[in-house]
N, C-alpha and C positions, 0 to 999 in steps of 0.2 A: 615872354611867355607866348605871344602871338605867333612868332616864328616857329616855336616848338609845336604848337597845335596845328599849324599849317602843314608842317612836315609829317605829323602823325596822320593827318587826313589824307595826304597824298599817298602815303604808304599803302593804304587799303582801298584805293580808289576804284579798283576793278573787281571787287569781291561780289560773288553772286549771293543773293538773298532769296528767300521764298516767302510769298504772301501767306500770312497766318490768319488774319482777321481784319475786317473793316469795322470801325465803331465810332460812335459819337461820344466824345468825352463829356463829362459834366460841365466843362467850360463852354460847350457848343462847338468845339473844334473837331473836325472830321479827321480821324487817324487811320493810317494803314499800319498794322502791326506786322513785322517781318521776323523771320527766324533765320539765323545763320547756321544751317545744318552742318556745315563743314568745320565750324569753330574758327574760321579765319579772323574773326574780330576779337577773339580772346586776347591776342597779343596787343592789339590796339587798346583794349580796355585796361590791361595791365599797365601800359605806358601812361594812359590818362590818369589812372589811380595814383601813380607815382608823381605825375606832373601837378596834380591837384590834391595836396595833403588834406585829409579830412573828408574826402569823397568816400562814398560807400565802397567797401572792398568786395562785397558780395553783389553780383549783378545777375539779372535774369538773362536767358538766352534770347529773349524777345526784344526787338528794337521797334521804334515807331517813326513814322514820317507824318508830320502835320501837313495835311493837304490844304485845308482852309478852315477858317472860322465861319460857321454858318450864322450863328446868332450868339448872343451872350446867354448864359444859363437862365437869367431872369426873364428873357423874352420868350422862352419856350414853356408851354404848359406841359403837364405830365403826359397828356394825350398826344400832343405834337411830338414830344420826345420819344414816346413809344413807337409812333408811326415812322419817325426818322430812323430809329434803331432797327425796325423791321426791314426797311430799305437797305440799311447797312448789312443786315444778316443775309439778304438776298445777294448782295454783291460779294459777301464772304464766300457763299456757296459757289459763285461763278469764278472767283479769283483765287481761292485757296489752292496753294501748291504752285502757283505761277512763279516762274523764276524771274528775278529782276537783277540787273547788274547795276551796282552803285557806281556812279561816275564821279560824284562829289560827296564829301561829308562836311557838314558845317556844325 
C-alpha cells in the first residue's frame, strides 16, 4: 500500500492550488485551506478512494495544510481563541486567492 500511495502523491506533485482561508482548528492547529480551482485533484481523490475501501466517497473541493500546532484546545481560553482567529482572518484577507504550487503530498 505504501508504494501505491507514493505513486499517487508523485502523480499530482506540481498542481496549483489557491489559498481559501487561514484558520485555527479546535485542536489548536493552524490550518491553511486551499481550493483546487482546476479540479486536478479529483483524479487523485478517486484513486485514493479505491485504494482505501470504506473512505468517504464524497469529498469537498477544499483541502488543508497543517502549518503548526500552537497549543492544545485546553490551553486556549475562549478570549485567546477569538483573538487568534481574528489574526487568522487578517491573514485570510491578505492571502486569499494566492496561487501555491504543491511540490509534495503526504
